[in-house]
SEGU-358979 format. One line per 10 residues: number of its first residue (from 1); their letters; for each residue x, y, z of C-alpha. Coordinates in steps of 0.05 Angstrom, whole numbers, plus 32768, in hexadecimal, padded with zeros to 4 digits. Example, Ala and Ser with C-alpha at 12.3 -4.5 7.8 and 13.67 -1.06 7.14 Angstrom:
2
1) as) 80F6,7FA6,809C; 8111,7FEB,808F .
This chain:
749
1) msksvrlsve) 80D0,7F23,80DF; 80A6,7F61,80D6; 808C,7F8C,810F; 8056,7FC1,8111; 8050,7FFF,813B; 8021,803A,8141; 8042,807D,814B; 8020,80BC,8164; 803C,80F7,813C; 803B,813E,8155 .
11) gmscgscasr) 8042,817E,812D; 8021,816A,80EB; 7FF4,81A2,80D3; 7FEC,8197,8088; 7FF1,8165,8050; 803A,8175,8042; 804B,8167,808B; 802C,8121,8086; 804F,8116,8043; 8093,8127,8062 .
21) vdkalngldg) 8088,80F8,809D; 8071,80C2,806C; 80AF,80CC,8041; 80DD,80CC,807E; 80C1,808A,8098; 80BB,8066,8054; 8102,807D,8043; 8120,8056,807D; 8143,8015,8069; 811A,7FE0,808C .
31) vedasvnlas) 80D6,8002,808A; 80A7,7FD5,8062; 806C,8004,8064; 805A,8045,8087; 8017,8068,8084; 8011,80AD,80A2; 7FCB,80C7,80B4; 7FC4,8113,80BA; 7F7C,810C,80D4; 7F91,80E2,8110 .
41) dsaevtysek) 7FD8,80FD,8118; 7FF4,80B7,8115; 801F,8087,80ED; 8019,803C,80E4; 805D,801E,80D4; 8071,7FD7,80C1; 80BD,7FCD,80C7; 80F2,7F97,80CB; 811C,7F82,8107; 8158,7FAB,80EE .
51) lsvddlvqav) 8132,7FE9,8107; 8118,7FFE,814C; 80DF,802B,815F; 8114,805F,8174; 812D,805F,812C; 80E7,806E,8113; 80DD,80A5,8147; 8120,80C4,8134; 810D,80C4,80EA; 80CE,80EA,80FA .
61) knagyeahev) 80F6,811A,8125; 8127,8126,80EC; 80ED,8139,80C1; 80DB,816E,80F4; 80A4,814D,811D; 809E,8129,815F; 8086,80E1,8166; 807E,80AB,819B; 8067,8063,819B; 801F,8055,81AD .
71) vdrdkqmreq) 8023,801D,81E0; 7FE0,8022,8203; 7FAE,8034,81CC; 7F76,8040,81FE; 7FA3,8071,8222; 7FBA,8090,81E1; 7F72,809C,81CB; 7F62,80BE,820D; 7FA0,80E8,8207; 7F8F,80F9,81BF .
81) reqqakemrt) 7F49,810F,81D5; 7F67,8139,820D; 7F9A,8156,81DD; 7F64,8167,81AA; 7F3A,8189,81E1; 7F78,81AF,81F9; 7F89,81C4,81B2; 7F42,81DD,81A6; 7F44,8205,81E6; 7F88,8222,81D3 .
91) lkgqlwlstl) 7F70,8232,818D; 7F30,8251,81A7; 7F57,827E,81D7; 7F89,8292,81A0; 7F50,829F,816F; 7F2C,82CC,81A0; 7F6C,82F3,81B0; 7F7E,82F8,8167; 7F37,8310,8155; 7F37,8345,818C .
101) ltlpvfilam) 7F7B,835F,8175; 7F6A,835B,812B; 7F26,837D,812D; 7F41,83C3,813B; 7F76,83BA,8105; 7F41,83A3,80D3; 7F13,83DE,80E5; 7F4B,8411,80E0; 7F64,83F6,809D; 7F24,83E4,807A .
111) gnhmvpvfse) 7EFC,841E,8097; 7F2C,844D,8074; 7F1E,842C,8031; 7ED3,841F,8037; 7EB4,8456,8062; 7EC7,849E,804F; 7EAC,84BB,8091; 7ED6,848A,80BA; 7F13,849A,808F; 7F0A,84E5,809D .
121) wvhnslglqt) 7F03,84D7,80E8; 7F44,84AE,80E9; 7F6A,84E4,80C4; 7F4F,851D,80EF; 7F53,84FB,8134; 7F89,84C6,8131; 7FAF,84D7,80F3; 7FC4,84A4,80BF; 8009,8499,80DE; 7FEC,848C,8123 .
131) swwiqlvltt) 7FBA,845B,8105; 7FF3,8435,80E4; 801A,8432,8126; 7FDC,8416,814A; 7FD4,83E1,8114; 801F,83D1,8118; 801C,83C4,8163; 7FDB,839B,8161; 7FF2,8372,8124; 8035,8364,8144 .
141) lvlavpgarf) 8011,8349,8181; 7FE6,831D,8154; 8023,82FF,8133; 804B,82F9,8173; 8016,82D9,81A0; 7FDD,82B2,817C; 8005,82AF,813B; 8044,8294,815D; 802E,824C,814E; 803A,8257,8104 .
151) yklgvpalfr) 8081,8271,8110; 8094,823A,8142; 8085,8204,810E; 808C,8229,80CC; 80D0,824A,80D4; 80F6,820B,80E9; 80D5,81E6,80AF; 80EC,821D,8081; 8134,8217,8098; 8131,81CB,8091 .
161) gapdmnslva) 811F,81D5,8048; 80DC,81B4,8054; 80AA,81EE,8056; 8063,81DE,806B; 8021,8202,8073; 803A,8227,80B0; 8075,8240,8087; 8045,825D,8053; 801C,8281,8088; 805A,829B,80AB .
171) lgataawgys) 8078,82B4,806A; 8038,82D4,8052; 8026,82F6,8094; 806E,830D,809F; 8074,8329,8058; 8035,8354,8060; 804A,8369,80A7; 8093,8378,8094; 807F,83A2,8057; 804E,83C9,8083 .
181) vvatvfptwl) 8082,83D4,80B9; 80B1,83F3,8086; 8079,841F,806B; 8069,8437,80B2; 80AF,843F,80D0; 80DB,844B,8092; 80AC,8466,805C; 80E5,8487,8036; 8101,8442,8026; 80C6,8435,7FF7 .
191) psesvnvyfe) 80AE,8458,7FB8; 807A,848C,7FCB; 8042,8469,7FA5; 8051,8428,7FCB; 804D,8445,8012; 8012,841E,802D; 8005,83ED,8065; 7FE7,83A7,8065; 7FE5,8399,80B0; 7F9C,8384,80AA .
201) asavivtlil) 7FAF,834E,8077; 7FE4,8331,80A6; 7FB7,8331,80E3; 7F79,8318,80BF; 7FA1,82DF,809E; 7FB6,82C5,80E3; 7F70,82CE,8100; 7F4C,82AB,80C6; 7F7E,8271,80C5; 7F77,8268,8110 .
211) agrfmearak) 7F2B,8267,8106; 7F34,8232,80D0; 7F62,820A,80FD; 7F2F,820D,8136; 7EF6,81F5,810A; 7F23,81C0,80EB; 7F38,81A6,8130; 7EF0,81A3,8147; 7EDA,817D,8109; 7F18,8151,810A .
221) shtsdaiqrl) 7F08,813A,8151; 7EC9,8118,8136; 7EED,80ED,8103; 7F01,80BB,8139; 7EBC,80B7,8159; 7EB3,806E,8145; 7EF2,8059,8169; 7EDE,8082,81A6; 7E9A,8061,81A8; 7EB9,801C,81A2 .
231) mslqsktarv) 7EEB,802B,81D9; 7EB3,8045,8206; 7E95,7FFF,8204; 7ED1,7FE2,8229; 7EBE,7FD7,8271; 7EEC,7FEF,82A8; 7ED2,7FBF,82DE; 7EAC,7F7D,82E3; 7E8B,7F51,8317; 7EB5,7F13,8321 .
241) vrdgdvtevd) 7E9A,7ED5,8344; 7ECE,7EB7,8374; 7EC0,7E85,83AB; 7E76,7E93,83A4; 7E7F,7EDE,83AF; 7E74,7F13,837A; 7EA8,7F4A,837C; 7EB2,7F86,834E; 7EF9,7F89,8334; 7F21,7FAE,8300 .
251) iaelgkgdei) 7F21,7F8E,82BB; 7F6D,7F89,82BC; 7F68,7F58,82F6; 7F3F,7F25,82CF; 7F5A,7EE9,82AA; 7F41,7EB0,827F; 7F14,7E81,82A6; 7EFA,7EB5,82D6; 7EAF,7EB4,82DF; 7E8C,7EF7,82D5 .
261) evrpgerial) 7E46,7F0C,82E8; 7E23,7F3F,82BD; 7DDF,7F5C,82D1; 7DA7,7F7B,82A6; 7DBB,7FBD,8286; 7E06,7FB1,828F; 7E3B,7FA8,825A; 7E5E,7F65,8254; 7EA5,7F73,8269; 7ECC,7F3F,8242 .
271) dgevssgdsy) 7EC3,7F06,8210; 7EAA,7EC6,822E; 7E7C,7E89,822F; 7E3C,7E89,8256; 7E3F,7E5B,8292; 7DFA,7E6A,82AE; 7DBF,7E98,82A4; 7D91,7EAC,826B; 7D8D,7EF1,824B; 7D8A,7F1A,820C .
281) vneamitgea) 7DC9,7F40,81F6; 7DCB,7F7D,81C8; 7E07,7F72,819A; 7DF8,7FAE,816C; 7E3A,7FD2,8178; 7E61,7F93,8165; 7E37,7F75,812C; 7E0C,7FB0,8116; 7DCE,7F86,8121; 7D98,7FA9,814B .
291) esvhkqkedk) 7D73,7F6A,8161; 7D89,7F4E,81A4; 7DA6,7F08,81A7; 7D8E,7ED3,81D8; 7DC6,7EB8,8204; 7DC6,7E7A,8230; 7DF7,7E46,824A; 7E32,7E38,821B; 7E23,7E74,81EE; 7E5C,7EA4,81E1 .
301) vvggtlnekg) 7E58,7EED,81F7; 7E82,7F27,81DF; 7EA0,7F5E,820A; 7E80,7FA2,81FF; 7E3B,7F87,81EF; 7DFF,7F9A,821A; 7DDA,7F68,8246; 7D91,7F7D,8243; 7D65,7F50,826E; 7D7C,7F16,8299 .
311) tlrfkvtatg) 7DBB,7F0A,82C2; 7DF3,7EE2,82A2; 7E31,7EC2,82BC; 7E69,7EB1,828B; 7EB0,7E96,828B; 7EE3,7EC6,826D; 7F03,7EAB,822D; 7F2A,7EE9,8217; 7F48,7F27,8238; 7F6D,7F66,8223 .
321) egtvlaqiir) 7F82,7F68,81DA; 7F65,7F22,81CF; 7F1C,7F39,81D5; 7EF0,7F43,8198; 7EE6,7F8C,81A9; 7F31,7F99,81AF; 7F3B,7F77,816C; 7F04,7FA1,814D; 7F24,7FE1,8167; 7F67,7FCB,814D .
331) mveqaqgskl) 7F4A,7FBB,8108; 7F27,7FFE,8104; 7F67,8023,8119; 7F8F,7FFE,80E5; 7F5C,800E,80AF; 7F58,8057,80C3; 7FA4,805D,80C2; 7FAC,803A,807F; 7FBD,805C,803E; 7F94,8054,7FFF .
341) piqdtvnrit) 7FB9,804E,7FBD; 7F9D,8092,7FAA; 7FC1,80B1,7FE6; 8006,80A3,7FC9; 7FF7,80D3,7F90; 7FDE,8108,7FC1; 801C,8101,7FEC; 804B,810A,7FB2; 8027,8149,7F9D; 8023,8168,7FE3 .
351) lwfvpavmlv) 806C,815A,7FF0; 8080,818A,7FB9; 8044,81B8,7FBC; 805C,81E9,7FF0; 80A1,81F5,7FD0; 807D,81FE,7F8D; 804E,8231,7FAC; 8088,8258,7FC9; 80A7,825A,7F84; 8066,8272,7F65 .
361) alltfvvwyf) 8060,82A8,7F9B; 80A7,82BF,7F8C; 8099,82BF,7F42; 8058,82E6,7F4E; 807F,831A,7F75; 80B4,8322,7F3F; 8082,8325,7F05; 8056,8359,7F27; 8091,8382,7F3E; 80A9,838B,7EF7 .
371) aasesaltfa) 8066,8389,7ED3; 803E,83BC,7EFB; 8048,8404,7EE7; 802D,8422,7F27; 8032,8408,7F6F; 805A,83CD,7F54; 8076,83BA,7F98; 8030,83BB,7FB7; 8013,838E,7F80; 804E,835F,7F85 .
381) lvnavavlii) 8048,8358,7FD1; 7FFD,8350,7FD5; 7FF9,831B,7F9E; 8035,82F4,7FB7; 8018,82F2,7FFE; 7FD4,82DC,7FE2; 7FF6,82A2,7FBC; 801A,828C,7FFC; 7FDA,828C,8025; 7FA9,826F,7FF3 .
391) acpcamglat) 7FD3,8232,7FE2; 7FD6,820D,8025; 7FD0,81C2,8016; 7FAA,81B1,8057; 7F6C,819B,8031; 7F96,816D,8005; 7FB5,814A,8041; 7F72,8141,8063; 7F49,812C,8026; 7F57,80E1,8029 .
401) ptsimvgtgr) 7F65,80D0,8072; 7F28,80F3,808E; 7EFA,80CD,805E; 7F1C,808B,806E; 7F15,8097,80B9; 7ECC,80AA,80B6; 7EBB,8074,8082; 7EDD,803A,80A7; 7EBF,8054,80E8; 7E79,8052,80C9 .
411) gaemgvlfrq) 7E88,800C,80B1; 7E9B,7FF6,80F7; 7E59,8010,8112; 7E31,7FE5,80E2; 7E5C,7FA7,80EE; 7E8B,7FAD,80B1; 7ED4,7FB0,80C5; 7F06,7FC5,8090; 7F47,7FA4,80A6; 7F68,7FC8,806C .
421) gsalqalqqs) 7F52,800E,805A; 7F69,8000,8012; 7F2E,7FD0,800D; 7F01,800D,8009; 7F20,8020,7FC6; 7F25,7FD8,7FAC; 7EDC,7FC9,7FBD; 7EC3,7FFF,7F8F; 7EEC,7FE4,7F55; 7ED3,7F9C,7F5D .
431) kgvifdktgt) 7EAC,7F79,7F26; 7E95,7F39,7F48; 7E88,7F17,7F8A; 7E9A,7ECE,7F98; 7E79,7EAB,7FD3; 7E8A,7E6E,7FFB; 7E4A,7E46,8008; 7E49,7E26,804E; 7E44,7E59,8085; 7E45,7E93,8054 .
441) ltegkptite) 7E08,7E8C,8026; 7DEA,7E56,8053; 7DE0,7E58,809E; 7E1C,7E2A,80AA; 7DF1,7E02,80DB; 7DDE,7DC4,80B3; 7DB4,7D8C,80CF; 7DB8,7D42,80BC; 7D7C,7D32,8091; 7D8C,7CEA,807C .
451) wmtlsefdek) 7DB8,7CB4,809B; 7DC3,7C6E,807D; 7DEF,7C39,809D; 7E06,7BFF,8073; 7DE9,7BBC,808A; 7E2B,7B9D,80A2; 7E36,7BD6,80D4; 7E13,7BE9,8115; 7DF3,7C2D,810D; 7DFF,7C43,8155 .
461) evltlaasie) 7E48,7C2F,8153; 7E54,7C53,8110; 7E32,7C92,8129; 7E5A,7C90,816A; 7E9C,7C89,8146; 7E8B,7CBE,8111; 7E73,7CF0,8145; 7EB1,7CE4,8170; 7EDD,7CF8,8134; 7EB1,7D33,811F .
471) aksehptaea) 7EAF,7D4F,8166; 7EF6,7D67,8159; 7EE4,7D8C,8119; 7ECE,7DD5,8110; 7EA7,7DC7,80D0; 7E5B,7DD3,80D1; 7E4E,7D8D,80B5; 7E76,7D70,80EF; 7E4D,7D98,8121; 7E0D,7D7F,8100 .
481) lvnyakeqdi) 7E24,7D36,8106; 7E37,7D3F,8150; 7DF3,7D5F,815E; 7DD0,7D26,8139; 7DF5,7CF4,8165; 7DE1,7D19,81A4; 7D98,7D15,818E; 7DA1,7CC9,818D; 7DBD,7CCC,81D4; 7E02,7CB6,81BB .
491) kvsepesfea) 7E3F,7CCC,81E3; 7E7F,7CDB,81BD; 7EC3,7CBF,81CF; 7F07,7CE0,81CE; 7F29,7CCE,818B; 7F6F,7CB3,818A; 7F7F,7CE0,814F; 7F5D,7D14,8124; 7F6D,7D39,80E3; 7F43,7D6A,80BC .
501) isglgatgkv) 7F4C,7D61,8070; 7F3D,7DA6,8055; 7F03,7DA8,8025; 7EF8,7D5C,8027; 7EE8,7D47,806E; 7F0D,7D28,80A9; 7F30,7CE9,80BF; 7F44,7CCC,8102; 7F48,7C8F,812E; 7F16,7C7A,8165 .
511) dsktlyigts) 7F18,7C39,818C; 7F51,7C22,815E; 7F24,7C2C,8120; 7F38,7C5B,80E8; 7F00,7C87,80CD; 7EF9,7CB3,8090; 7EBD,7CE3,808E; 7EB1,7D10,8052; 7EA7,7D15,8008; 7EA9,7CE1,7FD2 .
521) elmrdndigl) 7EED,7CFD,7FBD; 7F09,7CF0,8003; 7EF1,7CA8,7FFD; 7F11,7C9F,7FB8; 7F52,7CBF,7FCF; 7F56,7C89,8006; 7F41,7C4E,7FDA; 7EFE,7C46,7FFB; 7ECB,7C2A,7FCA; 7E85,7C47,7FC5 .
531) daepadaktw) 7E65,7C0C,7FA1; 7E40,7BF9,7FE0; 7E1E,7C3D,7FE4; 7DD2,7C34,7FEF; 7DA8,7C41,7FB1; 7D7F,7C76,7FD6; 7DBE,7C9D,7FE7; 7DD2,7C9F,7F9D; 7D93,7CC7,7F8E; 7DA3,7CFD,7FC2 .
541) seggrtpiyv) 7DD3,7D22,7F94; 7D9E,7D24,7F5E; 7D73,7D4C,7F8E; 7DAB,7D7D,7F9C; 7DC2,7D5E,7FDD; 7E0B,7D48,7FE7; 7E18,7D01,8003; 7E4C,7CFF,803B; 7E6E,7CBD,8049; 7E88,7C9A,8087 .
551) aidgklaavf) 7EBC,7C63,807E; 7ED8,7C36,80B5; 7F19,7C10,80AB; 7F16,7C1A,8060; 7ECD,7C05,8056; 7E91,7C31,8049; 7E66,7C2F,8088; 7E31,7C66,8081; 7E18,7C9E,8054; 7DF3,7CDC,806B .
561) tqddpikasa) 7DDC,7D1F,8050; 7DCC,7D62,806E; 7DA4,7DA1,8062; 7DC1,7DE6,806E; 7D8D,7E1E,8068; 7D9D,7E5A,803C; 7DA4,7E9B,8062; 7D69,7EC9,805C; 7D97,7F03,804A; 7DBB,7EDE,8012 .
571) kelikrlhad) 7D86,7EE5,7FDC; 7D7D,7F2F,7FE9; 7DC8,7F3B,7FE5; 7DD0,7F16,7FA2; 7D96,7F3F,7F86; 7DB7,7F81,7F9D; 7DFB,7F6D,7F81; 7DDD,7F5D,7F3D; 7DB8,7FA0,7F3F; 7DFC,7FC2,7F49 .
581) glktamvtgd) 7E17,7F9E,7F0C; 7E42,7F6B,7F31; 7E4C,7F23,7F1D; 7E43,7EEC,7F52; 7E61,7EA7,7F5B; 7E5F,7E6F,7F8F; 7E9B,7E43,7F9D; 7E91,7E05,7FC8; 7EAB,7DC1,7FD8; 7E65,7DA5,7FD3 .
591) aestakriak) 7E4C,7D7A,7F99; 7E38,7D9F,7F5A; 7DEF,7D8C,7F60; 7DEA,7DAA,7FA6; 7E10,7DE8,7F92; 7DE5,7DF4,7F54; 7DA4,7DEB,7F7C; 7DB9,7E22,7FAD; 7DD5,7E4F,7F75; 7D94,7E4A,7F4E .
601) elgidevvan) 7D6B,7E5C,7F8B; 7D97,7E99,7F98; 7DA0,7EAE,7F50; 7DEC,7EA8,7F51; 7E0E,7EAF,7F0D; 7E45,7E7A,7F11; 7E52,7E3B,7F3A; 7E94,7E19,7F49; 7E88,7DD8,7F70; 7EB0,7D9C,7F8A .
611) vkpdgkvdav) 7EEE,7DC7,7F99; 7F23,7DC2,7FCF; 7F3E,7E02,7FF0; 7F74,7E09,7FBA; 7F3D,7E00,7F87; 7F1A,7E3C,7FA4; 7F5A,7E64,7F98; 7F5C,7E4C,7F50; 7F13,7E60,7F48; 7F21,7EA5,7F64 .
621) krlkkqwgqv) 7F5C,7EAE,7F34; 7F33,7E97,7EF8; 7EF8,7EC4,7F08; 7F29,7EFF,7F12; 7F42,7EF5,7ECB; 7EFB,7EEE,7EB2; 7ED9,7F28,7ED8; 7F10,7F56,7EF3; 7F17,7F66,7F3D; 7EF0,7F36,7F6A .
631) ifvgdginda) 7EDA,7F2F,7FB2; 7ED8,7EED,7FD7; 7EA8,7EE4,8012; 7EB4,7EA9,8040; 7EB8,7E93,8089; 7EDF,7E53,8092; 7F28,7E3C,8099; 7F25,7E20,8053; 7F11,7E65,8038; 7F50,7E87,8051 .
641) palasadvgf) 7F79,7E7C,8011; 7F40,7E95,7FE5; 7F35,7ED2,8013; 7F7E,7EE4,800C; 7F81,7EDA,7FC0; 7F44,7F05,7FB1; 7F4B,7F50,7FA6; 7F20,7F5A,7FE3; 7F11,7F23,8015; 7ED2,7F26,8040 .
651) aigtgtdvai) 7ED1,7EFA,807E; 7E92,7EEC,80A4; 7EA5,7F01,80EB; 7E7F,7EC6,8108; 7EB0,7E99,80E4; 7EF6,7E84,80F6; 7F31,7EAE,810C; 7F5B,7E94,80D2; 7F27,7EAC,809F; 7F23,7EF0,80C2 .
661) esadvvlmsd) 7F6F,7EF8,80C2; 7F71,7EEA,8077; 7F3B,7F1D,8066; 7F3B,7F67,8054; 7EF5,7F72,806F; 7ED3,7F50,80AA; 7E88,7F4C,80B1; 7E76,7F48,80FB; 7E32,7F2A,80EE; 7E1B,7EF3,80BE .
671) nltvvqqafa) 7DE7,7F21,809F; 7DFF,7F24,8057; 7DDB,7F65,8045; 7E15,7F8A,8066; 7E41,7F73,802B; 7E18,7FA0,7FFE; 7E1C,7FD7,8033; 7E67,7FCF,8032; 7E65,7FDB,7FE7; 7E3A,8019,7FF1 .
681) lseatmrnir) 7E69,8032,8027; 7EA5,8028,7FFA; 7E82,804E,7FC2; 7E6E,8087,7FF1; 7EB4,808C,8010; 7ED8,808D,7FCD; 7EA7,80C0,7FB2; 7EB3,80E9,7FF1; 7EFF,80E4,7FE7; 7EF9,80FA,7F9E .
691) qnlfwafayn) 7ECE,8135,7FB3; 7F02,8149,7FE7; 7F3C,8142,7FB7; 7F18,8168,7F80; 7F08,81A0,7FB0; 7F50,81A2,7FCB; 7F73,819F,7F88; 7F41,81C7,7F5F; 7F40,81FD,7F95; 7F8C,8205,7F94 .
701) talipvaagv) 7F92,81FD,7F49; 7F5D,8232,7F3C; 7F6D,8264,7F73; 7FB9,8267,7F70; 7FB7,8289,7F2B; 7F80,82B8,7F45; 7FAA,82C8,7F82; 7FE6,82D4,7F55; 7FBC,8309,7F31; 7FB3,82EB,7EEC .
711) lypffgills) 7F6C,8306,7EE8; 7F80,834E,7EF8; 7F97,8363,7EB2; 7F54,834B,7E95; 7F20,8356,7ECB; 7F42,8380,7F00; 7F39,8347,7F33; 7F6B,833C,7F6B; 7F65,830B,7FA5; 7F77,832D,7FE6 .
721) pmlaagamal) 7FA1,8307,8018; 7F67,830B,804A; 7F37,82E8,801A; 7F6D,82B6,800A; 7F75,82A5,8054; 7F2A,829D,805D; 7F25,826F,8020; 7F60,8245,8036; 7F44,823C,807C; 7F00,8228,8061 .
731) ssvfvitnal) 7F1D,81F5,8031; 7F35,81C7,8068; 7EF5,81CE,808F; 7ECE,81BC,8050; 7EF6,817C,8046; 7EED,8164,808D; 7EA3,8175,8091; 7E98,8153,804E; 7EBA,8114,8069; 7E8E,8116,80A7 .
741) rlktvnlek) 7E51,8110,807A; 7E63,80C7,8073; 7E48,80BC,80B9; 7E01,80C7,80A0; 7E04,80B1,8056; 7DCD,8081,8043; 7DEA,803C,8033; 7DA8,801B,8022; 7D96,8014,7FD9 .
């Protein structure tokens, strides 16, 4: 049996770090899947019983990082926020100190090169040697205090044979500093033409990279804003009604069945069913729908939503991890921590990137040392250091996870929950959309429009028996029949037995009578003849309405039909999907005439009618072969197999738990236009990822040769280590800020 755990990972600072943790976890015998997220400093791991969480933590430790299990996610998010705030304060302090120490070094070094008057003043007042000694002391302080973070992480990684970004910075800064120390303290050890110092390069490298880290940390803290907003909706206390008194208690003290009072302007604490009162509730943060929903007795309410007008009392139906809000948060976290197929390629590259860069830097040093006629050692050092600094793979590691985090967070805000982050990529590659009919394209709230009882039966008795059976069913048609019976002032009885026959109807026993209620196929399967069907009922199907039959003790007793209004948003969605070049189909258990009537009204391309749940799966497989990747949109128990078999399954969140668990994407409202918005979000997110990856890879591919000095023989262009440090720092900031643009991208077409 598989288990899942979320680990908080400390010490990851670049893409190669995340790749090493990913490799360490996935390399364990018993780990089925591990996805490491640099943007959230976490890992989602699915593993078998042969392993324990301690084994996973030890594997991360062996890779050079610290990890611990996230037990209380609410607490972990608070701690992560506190840690991010602390890290930003620390980085800010280190950046200020590094800047103050670096500024005099930069002025002394660059002033000499750029301002002749300043150069003369330094030579006449301080002397060149004294200037170098001042730079040595200040630069040493920069490396030893604010720059110590690079050595604490980079040097151990180097000795483990798994160098990372910190290793590159430590090597580059130390190389420039060490060369300069020799030139200052032991100048005779170097050729006379190579006696020069590069303290400013070493100090500025550390300062600029700290600046980049600070900006990166500040931008990174916003990638989990959606989760933070969702968690802020969780109430800490609630007013519980006990023995007629209303007392405010902690949420943890509440259980199922407790009665809660919520007043105007307050958030509903937990999921429940209204027991008294009348109000309007704003469910925008759950469904994405701005319009408030009227709530009265027996209506369901969701924890985290806002009670706007009247006072409500409701009985708690779910607490803790069982609430809708907790499930939404869990789904968003899973999606944000998931790994897209494209990320595997990125991980493989970043895993070997740093060692490759170190090899290129070494090669650059050797080539320049032997190729340059004058100041060969200087050229060799400067270019090798520039290669080390320019090539940090931070941007590569952040390119995909930051976009996933922001994209799935944006989806959650508009009521689209990606249970699998990989659905973002699959959605964009889809060629067609297949819809269930009842409850998906239609309102799922049918009403009985015609009822005919055969002459040998008593209408009231038949209706009583049929409604007693259907009262046990979750199907919309069953609900319509029960409501129809209530309108006739008929009271239902408790059936002796009940069985739902998926896609066909239901059967059961009431008052020692055996009933079958459902399609003509259900009747034929149970040898119930339809010859006695009234003539008028036979014409219903010609008008696009499906007859539904009631049989008692093997004889046809009644026939009825229903009408289920088409959702207002369905026609607009089909129009938009066609405009985007997507094919559409409808799969339903209804009669072909009914299905074709609705398909024609909506403009749907293909209809598959009269199918059982396994027939829906066959239809999905056939259309996949015909069109390519397909999406299935449904809401009922009988849609679960089709949802699972499609490339991407969309479950209407107002549907059943089974359908939701089988889906890749959950729509929290029944407004179908969000399906098209999900497509738009997928397209925007994948475009964002491609932009990030292009920037990260193109940047490194283009600038490593420049840093190595390949342009110098032709154009006299060299990239100084200082400029390399600035460019490297900005690359990560660019990737994160580009991902954050998804928060405001227009998803309406």
